[in-house]
N, C-alpha and C positions, 0 to 999 in steps of 0.2 A: 504494500500500500504506500503510495506516495503522499507526503505531507504537503499540503498547499503552501506556497511561499509566504502567505500571509499568516500562517500559524506561528505563534510566538511562545517559546518556552518561558519567556520572561513574565508571562501573565500569571504565573503561580510560582511560589517558592519551591525549589527542588532541593530536597534534603539528601538525595541518594545519587551516586554516580557508580557506573560499572565500566570496567574495561577488561579486555582479554589479551593475554600475551602467550607466546609459546616459548619454551625454554630451549634456546639454541646452544650449541657448544660454547660459544663465546660468553654465555651467561653463567657458566658453571665454574665450580672450584676444582681442586685436584681430585676430588672424589666423584666427579661427574654429576654433582647435584647443584641446584641453584645456589649461587654465591649469595651470602647474606646481604652484602652491600647492594647487589642488584635487586633483591627482594625489597629492601628498604627504599630504594629509588622508585620502584614501581608503586609501592604503597604511598609514598609521599606525593607522587604524581596524582594518584587517585584521590587522595585527601585534598590536594590543590584544586582539582576539578570540582569535587563536591562543594567545597567552601566557596569557590569562585562563582559557581552557578547559584548557590544559595544567596550569597550576599550581593551578587552582581557588582563586585568591586575587585580591584587588584588585591591579591592576598599573598602573604608570605608565611613560611613555616617558622613558628617560634619555638616549638618543642616537639620531639617525638619521645614517647615514653611507653613503658610496659609493652615492649615488643616481645611476644612469645612465639618461639619457633617450635611448633608441635611435631611436624613431620618434614622430612627432606623432600625436595621436589626434584625428580630425576630429569635429566636431559630428555627432550622430546615431549614432556608433559605440557598440557595447557594450564594456565593459571587464570582464574577469574578473580579480579579485585573488586570488592564491594565496599564502598566508602559511604558512611552515613554521618551527617551532621546531627549530633545527639544532644548538644548543649550549646547555648550562646551566652556570652557575657556582653559587656558594653561594646567592645571592639573585637572580641575573640570568638572563635568557634572551636568546639571540641569535635573532632572527627574520628570515629572508630572505623578501622579498616580491617577487613578479613580477606585473606588470600586463600582461595580454594584451589587445590590441585586436582586436575582431571586427567585420567589416563585416556589418551586420544583414541586408543583401540577398543577399550572396554566400556568407556563412559563412566567408570567409577570415580566419584568425587569425594574428597575429604578436606577438612580444614587443615591447612598447613601452617599458617602464620596469622597472628592477630596483633593489632597494635592501636595506639591512640596518638593523635596528632593535634597540636594546638596551632590554629591558623589565625593570623591577624589581618583584618581588612585595612587597606590604606586608601587615602584620598589621592587626588591628582598631585599633591605636593609630597607624597610619600609618608604622610603622618597617619597614625591610627585613626580610624573613623568608625562611627557606629554601624552596627549590623542589626537587622531586624530580629526581634525575638522569635523563637520557634512557635509555630501554631500550637495552641493548647493541646490538641490531640496527639502531638508528637513530643511535647516537652516531658 
């Protein structure tokens, strides 16, 4: 289904973003599994997209915390990153990110990594600026 060009995602606050990646050899460590730094980069990117869409502002990462690596992700696996804005402050957003590994051949999916990121909204001068509160149903 094509979305008409007049359709605007800006008409409603979006609190979730998803992205999919495949683990190629250059993403792996010496054990042939996803390098932790690459996982963090993908998670930060997903958090950035979710926060940017939600606030409709330029955002930067202020903190990554509580990153839990549950399972290794082998070369050739797909990963789906699901980022959700779960809390807002005056200028900040807390974004939880899950990275789900998927075996491309069997379709089996499992939680591989989970983390939380603090993103700060900036105005055109690069100074922290207000973000909208989460809708009551999501807070």
